[in-house]
N, C-alpha and C positions, 0 to 999 in steps of 0.2 A: 504494500500500500504506500503510495507516495505521500509526501508531506501535505500536498494540496488535497489529496483524498481524505487524509486524516482530519484536516481542518474542516472540510466540507461535512464530514461525518459528525464531527463535534457540533458544528453549527446546527445540523439537522437534529441532533439530540436535544440541544438547548431550545430550539424552536418547538419541537414536538412535546417535550416533557414539561417545559415551563412557559409555553405560549409567548415566547419572545419574538419580536420582530427581527428577522434576519438582518435587516439594515442597521440595527443597533449593535450588532455583534461584530467586533473587530479583534484582531489578535491581542491588542493591548487592553481590551475591555477587562476591567476588574470584576470578578464574579460577584462579590458581595456589594461593592459600592456602586458599580455602573449597571449591573444586570439585576440587582436586587435579589440575589439568591440568598437563602439562609442555610443554616447547618443541616436541616432536614433535606433541603434541595440538594446540597452537596452529597449527602449519602445516596440519594436517588441517582445522581449523576455518576457516582462511582460504581453503582450497580450496572448502569448502562455501559460504562467503560470496561467493566469485567467482561461483558458480552463481546465487546470489540476486540479486546486483547486476549481473552481466554485466560487471563491471569488475574489473581487477586492483587489489588493495589495496597502496598504497605501503608499502614496508618501514619507512620512518621513522614513518609513522602507526601501523602495526601494533605497533611497539615501545612505543607509549604506551598501548595497550589494557590495562586492568587489571581492569575489571568488566564484568558483563553489560550494564549501562547504557552503558558505553563502546562496546560492540559495536552496540547499538541506535542510538546517536548516529552511529556510523560508517556503518552501512547506510543510515540515513535520509539522511545527507549525500550518500552515493554515489548513491542513487536520485534525489535531487533534482538532483544535477549531471548525471546521465545524461539527465534530462528537459529540461534547458536546452539549446536549440539553440546551436551555436557561433556566435560573432560573425563577420560577414564583414568583411574588410578591403579 
Protein backbone atom coordinates (compact mmCIF):
# COMPACT_ATOMS: atom_id res chain seq x y z
CA UNK A 1 0.00 0.00 0.00
CA UNK A 2 1.48 3.37 -0.98
CA UNK A 3 1.65 6.34 1.35
CA UNK A 4 -1.11 8.07 -0.66
CA UNK A 5 -3.30 4.97 -0.39
CA UNK A 6 -2.73 4.88 3.37
CA UNK A 7 -3.65 8.56 3.67
CA UNK A 8 -6.80 8.09 1.59
CA UNK A 9 -7.80 5.05 3.65
CA UNK A 10 -7.35 7.03 6.88
CA UNK A 11 -9.37 9.94 5.53
CA UNK A 12 -12.07 7.44 4.58
CA UNK A 13 -12.09 6.02 8.11
CA UNK A 14 -12.32 9.49 9.64
CA UNK A 15 -15.14 10.52 7.32
CA UNK A 16 -17.14 7.31 7.74
CA UNK A 17 -16.60 6.78 11.46
CA UNK A 18 -16.82 10.36 12.70
CA UNK A 19 -18.86 12.08 9.98
CA UNK A 20 -16.10 14.55 9.19
CA UNK A 21 -15.94 16.59 6.01
CA UNK A 22 -13.03 15.25 3.94
CA UNK A 23 -12.13 18.84 3.00
CA UNK A 24 -11.39 19.52 6.69
CA UNK A 25 -8.85 16.70 6.92
CA UNK A 26 -5.23 17.47 6.11
CA UNK A 27 -2.00 15.69 7.08
CA UNK A 28 -1.29 18.37 9.69
CA UNK A 29 -4.81 18.27 11.16
CA UNK A 30 -4.65 17.65 14.90
CA UNK A 31 -7.03 14.88 15.89
CA UNK A 32 -8.33 16.39 19.11
CA UNK A 33 -8.03 20.12 18.51
CA UNK A 34 -8.86 20.41 14.80
CA UNK A 35 -11.06 17.37 14.17
CA UNK A 36 -12.76 17.33 17.60
CA UNK A 37 -12.09 13.67 18.30
CA UNK A 38 -12.17 12.52 21.90
CA UNK A 39 -10.57 9.57 23.67
CA UNK A 40 -13.46 7.23 22.83
CA UNK A 41 -13.16 8.25 19.16
CA UNK A 42 -9.44 7.50 19.33
CA UNK A 43 -10.17 3.97 20.57
CA UNK A 44 -12.63 3.44 17.72
CA UNK A 45 -10.05 4.71 15.26
CA UNK A 46 -7.42 2.27 16.54
CA UNK A 47 -9.88 -0.60 16.13
CA UNK A 48 -10.24 0.47 12.48
CA UNK A 49 -6.45 0.74 12.12
CA UNK A 50 -6.11 -2.80 13.43
CA UNK A 51 -8.22 -3.92 10.49
CA UNK A 52 -5.98 -2.00 8.08
CA UNK A 53 -2.67 -3.24 9.48
CA UNK A 54 -3.65 -6.61 10.87
CA UNK A 55 -1.64 -5.68 13.93
CA UNK A 56 -2.54 -4.42 17.35
CA UNK A 57 -1.30 -0.88 17.96
CA UNK A 58 0.96 -0.52 21.00
CA UNK A 59 -0.66 1.68 23.66
CA UNK A 60 2.53 3.67 24.23
CA UNK A 61 2.78 4.40 20.50
CA UNK A 62 -0.91 5.30 20.30
CA UNK A 63 -0.53 7.89 23.06
CA UNK A 64 1.96 9.82 20.92
CA UNK A 65 -0.40 10.17 17.94
CA UNK A 66 -1.47 13.79 17.49
CA UNK A 67 -2.04 14.40 13.78
CA UNK A 68 -3.36 12.64 10.70
CA UNK A 69 0.25 12.49 9.48
CA UNK A 70 1.20 10.64 12.67
CA UNK A 71 -1.43 8.03 11.83
CA UNK A 72 -0.11 7.68 8.28
CA UNK A 73 3.42 7.20 9.64
CA UNK A 74 2.19 4.63 12.14
CA UNK A 75 0.25 2.59 9.57
CA UNK A 76 3.14 2.75 7.12
CA UNK A 77 5.52 1.51 9.82
CA UNK A 78 3.16 -1.26 10.93
CA UNK A 79 2.64 -2.47 7.37
CA UNK A 80 6.39 -2.45 6.76
CA UNK A 81 7.00 -4.41 9.98
CA UNK A 82 4.34 -6.93 9.03
CA UNK A 83 6.04 -7.59 5.70
CA UNK A 84 9.47 -8.25 7.23
CA UNK A 85 9.90 -11.95 7.99
CA UNK A 86 11.01 -12.71 11.55
CA UNK A 87 14.67 -13.58 12.01
CA UNK A 88 15.54 -17.14 12.82
CA UNK A 89 17.77 -17.85 15.76
